[in-house]
C-alpha positions as CSV (number, residue, x, y, z in Angstrom):
1,X,21.2,0.0,11.2
2,X,17.3,0.1,11.2
3,X,15.5,3.4,10.8
4,X,14.3,5.0,14.0
5,X,11.3,7.2,13.9
6,X,12.0,10.7,15.0
7,X,9.8,13.6,16.2
8,X,10.3,15.2,12.7
9,X,8.6,12.2,11.1
10,X,5.2,13.3,12.6
11,X,4.6,15.4,9.5
12,X,4.1,12.2,7.5
13,X,1.2,10.9,9.8
14,X,-1.4,12.9,7.8
15,X,-0.3,11.2,4.6
16,X,-0.9,7.8,6.1
17,X,-4.3,8.9,7.5
18,X,-5.4,10.2,4.1
19,X,-4.1,7.2,2.2
20,X,-3.3,4.1,4.2
21,X,-3.0,1.9,1.1
22,X,-1.1,2.2,-2.1
23,X,2.1,4.0,-2.9
24,X,3.6,6.2,-0.2
25,X,6.2,8.9,-0.2
26,X,9.7,7.5,0.5
27,X,9.7,9.1,4.0
28,X,6.4,7.5,5.0
29,X,7.5,4.2,3.5
30,X,10.6,4.3,5.7
31,X,8.4,4.9,8.8
32,X,6.1,1.9,7.8
33,X,9.2,-0.3,7.3
34,X,10.3,0.6,10.8
35,X,6.9,-0.2,12.1
36,X,6.6,-3.5,10.3
37,X,10.2,-4.7,11.1
38,X,11.5,-6.1,14.3
39,X,10.3,-9.1,16.3
40,X,6.8,-10.4,15.7
41,X,6.0,-11.3,19.4
42,X,3.5,-8.9,20.8
43,X,3.2,-6.9,17.6
44,X,-0.3,-5.5,16.8
45,X,-2.0,-7.1,13.8
46,X,-5.4,-7.2,12.3
47,X,-7.7,-10.2,12.0
48,X,-10.6,-10.0,9.5
49,X,-13.5,-11.7,11.2
50,X,-16.2,-10.9,8.7
51,X,-14.9,-10.5,5.1
52,X,-15.1,-6.8,4.0
53,X,-17.1,-5.8,7.1
54,X,-15.2,-6.4,10.4
55,X,-11.6,-6.4,11.6
56,X,-10.4,-7.0,15.2
57,X,-7.2,-5.9,16.8
58,X,-4.9,-8.7,17.9
59,X,-1.3,-9.4,19.0
60,X,1.0,-11.7,17.2
61,X,2.3,-14.6,19.4
62,X,5.7,-14.6,17.7
63,X,6.0,-18.3,17.1
64,X,4.5,-20.6,14.4
65,X,1.4,-22.5,15.4
66,X,0.6,-20.4,18.5
67,X,-2.8,-18.7,18.5
68,X,-3.2,-15.0,17.8
69,X,-4.4,-13.1,20.8
70,X,-7.5,-11.0,20.0
71,X,-7.6,-7.7,22.0
72,X,-11.1,-7.3,23.5
73,X,-13.1,-4.2,22.7
74,X,-11.3,-3.3,19.4
75,X,-13.6,-4.0,16.5
76,X,-13.5,-1.9,13.3
77,X,-16.1,-1.6,10.5
78,X,-13.6,-0.6,7.8
79,X,-10.1,-1.7,6.9
80,X,-9.0,2.0,6.8
81,X,-10.2,2.5,10.4
82,X,-8.5,-0.7,11.5
83,X,-5.2,0.2,9.8
84,X,-5.2,3.7,11.4
85,X,-5.7,2.1,14.8
86,X,-2.7,-0.2,14.3
87,X,-0.6,2.7,12.9
88,X,-1.3,4.7,16.1
89,X,-0.5,1.8,18.4
90,X,2.7,0.9,16.6
91,X,3.7,4.6,16.7
92,X,3.1,4.7,20.4
93,X,5.2,1.5,20.9
94,X,8.1,3.0,18.9
95,X,8.0,6.6,20.0
96,X,6.1,6.7,23.3
97,X,3.9,9.4,21.7
98,X,0.1,9.2,21.3
99,X,-1.4,10.2,18.0
100,X,-5.0,11.6,18.2
């Protein structure tokens, strides 16, 4: 059975915010696995539009060959900022809770 994020998992959000890349604690890794699993259709993803300088938020179409849908108004100047945005959106999708 896949892992389901619980309200108690909120304590691991700060760890991701501080270090979105690299090794994570087992608890945070379990959360990330839950966020990255499941169907692709509609899942938030990042598109690098200017190497090392600009990332845009998009939604995955869920089928090979279909175009990625860029979400207007969501442009990020660092990969860390972009990853944090996706983390918050996926958290909201899976828990119904906003992260500020």
